[in-house]
C-alpha positions in Angstrom: 27.8 106.9 75.1 27.8 103.7 73.5 24.9 102.9 71.8 22.2 100.4 73.6 22.3 97.4 71.4 18.6 95.8 71.4 17.6 92.9 68.6 16.3 88.9 69.4 16.0 89.3 73.3 14.6 92.7 73.3 12.5 92.1 70.2 9.3 92.3 72.8 10.6 95.5 73.5 11.2 97.0 69.9 8.2 95.8 68.3 5.8 97.8 71.1 6.3 100.7 69.4 4.7 100.4 66.8 0.8 99.9 67.2 -0.5 97.0 67.1 -1.6 94.8 64.2 0.7 97.4 62.0 2.5 94.6 60.6 -0.4 92.3 61.0 -0.5 91.9 57.2 3.2 91.1 56.8 2.8 88.5 58.9 4.2 84.9 57.4 5.9 86.9 54.3 9.9 86.8 52.9 11.8 88.1 50.0 9.5 89.8 47.3 6.2 90.1 49.0 7.6 90.5 52.4 8.7 93.9 51.0 5.9 94.1 48.6 3.4 93.7 51.9 5.8 96.3 54.3 5.6 99.3 51.1 2.3 99.4 51.1 1.8 99.5 55.3 4.3 102.1 55.7 2.4 104.4 52.7 -0.8 104.3 54.4 -1.2 107.0 56.6 2.5 108.8 55.0 1.9 112.8 55.8 3.8 114.6 53.5 4.7 117.6 55.2 6.4 119.1 53.6 10.2 120.3 52.5 10.1 123.0 55.2 8.1 121.4 57.4 11.4 119.1 58.1 12.8 121.9 60.5 9.9 121.2 62.5 9.7 117.9 62.4 13.7 117.8 64.0 12.9 119.8 66.8 11.3 116.3 67.9 13.2 113.7 65.5 17.0 114.9 65.3 17.7 116.0 69.3 20.7 114.0 71.1 18.5 111.7 73.9 20.8 109.6 73.8 24.5 110.3 73.9 24.9 113.8 75.1 21.4 114.1 76.0 22.0 117.8 76.1 18.7 118.8 73.5 21.4 119.7 71.0 21.4 117.7 67.2 22.3 114.5 67.1 24.3 115.0 64.0 25.3 111.5 62.8 28.3 113.3 60.3 29.6 115.0 63.6 28.4 112.8 66.9 31.9 111.4 68.5 30.0 108.4 70.8 33.3 107.9 72.8 34.3 111.0 73.2 34.0 115.0 72.9 32.0 116.1 70.1 33.8 119.2 67.7 30.7 121.0 68.0 27.0 121.6 68.7 24.0 122.7 67.2 21.0 123.8 68.9 18.1 122.8 67.1 15.8 126.5 65.0 18.4 129.2 66.2 21.9 126.9 64.0 19.2 125.7 60.4 21.5 126.3 57.4 21.6 129.5 55.8 25.9 129.0 54.3 28.3 127.3 55.5 32.4 127.5 55.2 33.6 125.2 57.6 32.0 122.5 59.7 30.2 123.8 62.8 28.6 126.1 60.8 25.2 124.6 60.2 23.0 121.9 59.7 21.0 121.0 57.2 19.3 118.2 55.4 20.5 115.4 54.4 19.4 112.7 51.6 20.8 110.2 53.0 18.7 109.1 49.3 20.4 111.9 47.7 17.3 113.9 45.5 18.6 114.9 42.0 18.1 110.7 42.4 14.1 111.3 41.7 13.8 114.4 40.9 13.5 116.5 44.0 9.5 115.5 43.7 7.4 114.7 47.0 7.5 112.9 48.7 10.5 111.9 48.7 11.9 115.5 48.9 10.3 115.9 52.7 10.4 112.2 54.2 11.7 112.3 57.7 12.5 108.9 57.3 16.0 109.3 55.4 16.3 112.8 55.7 19.0 113.6 58.6 19.9 117.2 59.9 23.9 116.7 59.1 26.4 119.6 59.0 26.3 121.5 56.6 30.0 121.4 55.3 29.8 117.7 55.3 26.8 117.1 53.7 27.8 119.0 51.0 31.3 116.9 50.5 29.3 113.9 50.9 27.2 115.0 47.5 25.4 112.5 45.9 27.9 109.7 46.6 26.3 105.9 47.1 27.2 104.5 50.2 30.7 102.3 50.4 33.6 101.7 52.2 37.0 104.2 51.4 40.1 103.5 50.4 42.3 105.6 49.9 40.1 109.7 51.7 40.0 112.8 49.5 37.9 114.0 53.2 37.5 113.1 56.9 35.4 115.0 59.5 35.6 116.0 62.8 34.0 112.9 63.6 36.4 110.7 61.5 33.2 110.5 58.6 35.0 109.9 54.9 35.1 110.3 51.2 37.0 108.9 49.5 38.0 105.6 46.8 35.4 102.7 46.8 37.5 99.2 48.2 33.7 97.9 48.2 33.9 95.1 46.0 31.7 95.2 42.8 32.4 99.1 42.6 35.4 101.5 42.8 34.3 105.1 42.2 33.6 107.8 44.9 32.0 106.5 48.0 31.1 107.5 51.5 31.7 106.1 54.6 30.0 107.3 57.9 31.6 106.1 61.3 30.7 102.7 62.3 28.0 104.1 64.7 25.9 104.6 61.9 26.8 102.3 59.4 23.7 100.2 60.3 21.7 103.2 60.7 22.6 104.5 57.0 21.4 101.2 55.9 18.3 100.7 57.6 16.9 104.5 55.8 18.3 102.6 52.2 16.6 100.0 53.0 13.1 102.4 54.3 14.1 104.4 50.6 13.5 101.7 48.8 10.7 99.9 50.1 8.4 102.6 50.8 9.0 103.4 47.0 9.9 100.6 45.1 7.3 101.7 42.8 8.2 104.0 42.2 12.3 102.2 41.2 12.0 102.7 37.8 11.7 106.0 37.0 14.5 107.1 39.4 18.3 108.0 38.3 19.8 105.1 40.2 23.0 106.8 41.4 25.0 103.6 41.5 23.1 102.5 43.8 19.7 102.3 43.6 18.3 99.5 41.6 15.5 99.8 38.5 12.9 97.3 39.6 10.9 97.1 42.7 13.1 93.5 44.0 15.4 93.7 44.4 15.4 97.8 44.6 19.6 98.5 44.8 22.7 97.6 42.9 24.3 94.1 43.9 27.9 95.9 45.3 25.2 98.5 47.7 23.1 95.4 48.5 26.1 94.1 50.0 27.7 96.8 51.6 24.4 97.9 53.7 23.9 94.4 54.7 27.7 94.0 55.9 26.4 97.9 57.9 23.2 96.4 59.0 24.4 93.2 61.2 27.5 94.7 61.5 25.6 98.3 63.8 22.7 97.1 65.2 18.9 99.2 66.0 20.2 101.1 68.4 17.9 103.5 71.4 18.4 106.6 69.1 17.1 104.6 65.8 14.5 103.6 68.1 13.4 107.5 69.5 13.7 108.6 65.7 11.1 106.3 64.5 8.6 106.9 67.3 9.1 110.7 67.2 9.4 110.5 63.0 5.6 108.4 63.1 4.2 111.2 65.5 5.2 113.9 63.2 4.5 111.9 59.4 2.7 108.5 60.5 4.7 106.1 59.2 7.6 104.0 60.3 10.7 102.0 59.6 10.0 98.6 59.7 13.8 97.6 60.0 13.9 99.7 63.1 10.9 97.9 64.6 12.0 94.6 62.9 15.6 94.2 62.1 14.5 90.5 61.1 12.6 91.8 58.0 16.0 93.1 56.1 17.3 89.3 56.6 13.7 87.4 55.3 13.8 89.9 52.4 17.2 90.1 50.9 18.5 87.0 51.8 22.5 88.0 54.5 22.8 87.0 58.4 20.6 88.4 60.7 21.9 91.0 63.2 21.7 89.3 66.1 23.5 90.4 69.2 27.2 92.7 69.5 29.9 91.4 67.1 31.5 90.6 70.7 29.0 88.2 71.4 28.0 86.6 68.3 25.4 83.3 68.7 24.4 80.8 66.2 23.1 80.7 62.5 19.4 82.0 62.4 17.0 80.0 60.3 16.0 82.9 58.5 18.9 82.9 56.6 19.2 82.5 53.1 21.6 79.7 52.2 21.7 80.3 48.6 20.2 83.4 46.6 20.9 83.5 42.2 19.4 86.7 41.1 21.1 85.2 36.9 22.7 88.3 36.7 25.9 86.4 35.5 24.3 83.2 33.5 26.3 82.8 30.2 25.5 85.5 27.0 26.0 82.5 24.6 23.3 82.4 21.8 20.8 84.0 24.2 17.5 83.3 21.9 18.5 80.2 21.4 17.4 76.9 23.4 20.6 75.2 25.0 21.9 73.4 28.2 23.4 75.9 30.2 26.0 76.1 33.2 26.9 78.4 35.0 28.3 79.5 39.5 27.5 81.8 41.3 28.4 82.2 44.9 29.4 79.2 45.7 26.4 77.7 44.4 26.5 75.6 40.4 23.0 75.8 38.2 22.4 73.7 35.2 18.8 74.7 33.1 18.2 72.2 29.6 16.3 73.7 27.2 17.0 77.0 28.1 17.4 80.6 26.9 19.2 84.0 28.3 17.3 86.6 26.9 14.2 87.1 28.5 13.8 89.6 31.4 11.5 90.0 34.6 13.2 92.1 36.8 16.4 91.8 35.8 18.5 89.2 33.7 16.5 85.9 34.1 16.4 81.8 32.8 13.8 80.8 30.5 13.4 77.6 30.6 10.9 75.6 27.6 10.6 70.9 28.1 13.3 71.4 30.9 14.5 71.8 34.4 16.5 74.8 36.5 18.3 72.8 38.8 20.5 73.5 41.9 24.2 72.1 42.5 24.2 70.4 46.5 24.2 72.6 48.8 24.5 72.3 52.3 22.9 73.8 55.6 19.4 72.6 53.6 16.2 74.4 52.3 14.3 75.4 55.3 11.8 78.2 52.9 11.5 78.6 49.2 11.1 81.7 47.2 10.7 82.0 43.1 9.4 85.0 40.6 7.6 83.2 37.2 6.3 84.4 34.3 4.9 83.3 31.3 6.7 84.5 28.3 5.3 84.5 24.9 2.4 82.1 23.8 0.8 79.5 26.0 -1.6 78.8 29.6 -0.6 79.2 32.5 1.2 76.3 34.3 3.2 75.5 37.4 6.4 73.8 37.8 7.0 70.4 40.1 9.7 71.5 43.4 11.6 68.7 43.6 14.4 68.5 46.7 17.0 65.4 46.3 15.0 64.2 43.7 11.1 63.9 45.9 8.4 65.7 45.1 7.9 68.9 47.9 5.2 71.8 46.3 4.5 73.4 42.6 5.0 76.9 41.8 2.5 78.5 39.4 3.1 80.3 36.5 1.1 83.3 34.2 1.5 86.1 31.7 1.4 88.1 34.9 4.8 88.7 37.5 4.4 86.2 40.2 6.7 85.7 43.8 6.5 82.5 44.9 7.1 81.1 49.0 6.8 77.4 49.6 7.2 77.7 53.0 8.1 74.5 55.6 10.0 72.5 53.4 12.4 71.3 56.5 14.9 69.6 54.7 18.5 68.9 56.2 21.6 67.9 55.0 23.0 68.9 51.9 19.9 69.2 49.3 20.2 69.7 45.7 17.1 71.7 44.4 14.8 71.2 41.3 12.2 73.5 38.8 10.2 71.2 36.4 8.3 72.7 33.9 5.6 70.5 33.2 4.7 72.0 30.0 7.0 70.9 26.6 5.8 74.0 25.5 5.2 76.9 27.7 8.2 79.1 27.8 8.7 80.2 31.6 11.4 82.6 33.1 12.3 81.6 36.0 14.4 84.9 38.8 15.1 84.9 42.0 14.7 82.1 43.6 16.3 81.6 46.9 16.3 79.2 49.8 16.2 79.8 53.7 18.0 77.2 55.7 16.6 74.0 57.5 15.6 75.3 60.4 17.9 73.3 62.8 20.7 74.2 61.3 21.8 76.5 63.8 20.9 74.8 66.7 22.7 71.3 66.0 25.9 73.4 67.4 26.1 74.8 71.2 25.7 78.3 71.3 29.3 80.5 72.7 27.0 81.5 75.9 26.6 77.2 77.0 30.4 76.3 75.6 32.8 75.1 78.7 35.0 77.1 77.1 33.4 80.2 76.3 35.2 81.3 72.3 34.5 84.2 71.3 36.0 85.9 68.0 38.1 89.9 68.6 38.1 92.6 67.3 35.0 91.6 65.2 35.4 92.6 62.1 38.2 91.0 62.0 41.7 93.2 60.7 44.7 92.4 58.8 42.7 88.5 57.8 43.1 87.5 60.9 40.9 85.5 63.8 41.6 85.5 66.8 39.5 83.6 68.9 39.3 84.7 73.0 39.1 80.6 74.8 40.4 78.8 72.3 42.9 76.2 73.6 44.9 73.3 71.8 41.8 70.2 72.3 39.9 71.8 69.3 40.2 69.6 66.6 39.1 71.2 63.4 38.6 74.7 62.2 36.1 75.8 58.9 35.1 78.3 57.7 32.1 79.1 55.7 30.3 81.5 53.8 27.0 82.0 54.7 26.3 80.0 51.8 27.8 77.2 52.9 31.1 77.3 51.2 33.6 76.0 52.7 36.3 79.0 52.4 39.1 77.4 54.4 39.1 74.0 56.7 42.7 74.2 59.4 43.3 70.5 61.3 44.2 71.1 64.3 44.5 75.4 64.2 45.4 76.1 67.4 48.5 73.8 67.7 51.4 76.3 67.2 49.9 79.7 66.8 48.6 80.2 70.5 44.5 82.0 69.9 45.0 83.0 66.4 43.8 82.0 62.5 45.3 83.1 59.2 42.9 83.7 56.5 43.0 83.5 52.7 42.2 86.7 50.7 38.6 86.6 52.4 36.4 89.5 50.6 34.5 92.3 52.4 31.1 90.1 54.0 29.8 88.2 57.2 31.1 84.6 57.9 30.7 81.5 60.0 33.8 79.6 62.0 33.0 76.6 63.3 35.5 75.4 66.3 34.8 71.5 66.6 30.9 71.7 67.8 30.9 75.3 68.6 29.7 77.6 65.7 30.9 82.2 65.8 30.4 84.9 63.2 32.4 87.2 62.2 32.6 89.9 59.9 35.2 90.6 57.3 35.4 94.5 56.4 
């Protein structure tokens, strides 16, 4: 059975699953502030039912009610959404135990390996990220992080794979579930790094977790999970499991109730509808996000002008040093400013973390967009994350943070801003376009985009990444090529294809 796709169109239905007011304290927040608010919400009410209690919990949380709907265990490592499952597990009767081959028994699979947190409570028994899965496949997955497999050394009977990573930024061994459950896995890990963000510094990374509350994940793993979250939207099975887990354990996975929280926190394209029916960008896309992990390292304790580029955005910091940290690397400005290069798609809201270093007094940065002051960002000896909402400037923007003190040395980390809210409205929605354009298949294959409904009347094609950088421009793209466009070595991620005044989203795996 196909998954039931639920996103913005059915937001009311999804939100109705949570008690009234459950997420009130998170309203209006974004970035690290939203993540912290959600952590408090889902920590409150959480009841640790113990490791053995998971067997009882699975009798309500992990029952197949959306595929075969036959009361057996819904196992993401053996479920075949469009075919007959290779085997089935009866709740209670087929608990592991020992196993030698697939189908012997089902086990308790920690999506975030319990070795990373030394098998400690309450993580060890948190049902939100511990699934009932086949014992053999669970054992093969072992403690490896999740990622895209290049060459598989093991493939389960439903197509889940173990092998070397082909995900950008990591070359070790990874485990890859089938497409049907990639978003499920992503949202379980997002839950974990939010629920336990205050403990992350004491956990092992396992080549997946970050050591700080924000962003909470290593960059390569975060990129993989953001792509999976958008590729595989929330399903009815996840909603049912979230409700049952709430009844069992007393807290919820906010990224199932509110998928948009993922993008508000970590900044990627929202999971709108099915890949077959893309829509225009959502205003909450983070047009620019800088973590300062690639800042120059020469003479780190000296104050000088620093320049670098990351993800298509150039940066200049004057009278700045690079040896101070907040959640990771940071840029420290004394009698100077941090200034971005020009970025398309405008600015909606801006979020940044600051901290006064060494001696000095509290103060403020002046925030300027295109040379005009739009607000201030405070700083003190305590690390503080601040968001300025409703800036709402369209077009190309340059953003500056200017230190109002000539002597205070202030570290800046994790600066990001969302697109101007009407950016997505400047182009027609696909459903309203008389040509009824859409991309197939999506994710695309072999670096080639096929566009249903395309014709020679389309004058220009432009491919953008989510930071607004133009990756490729083609004049008269369908004049000689039928309905396809060849793209040039796009790395894994999410992109926008602009065809005259229509924008389509596509994914490169």
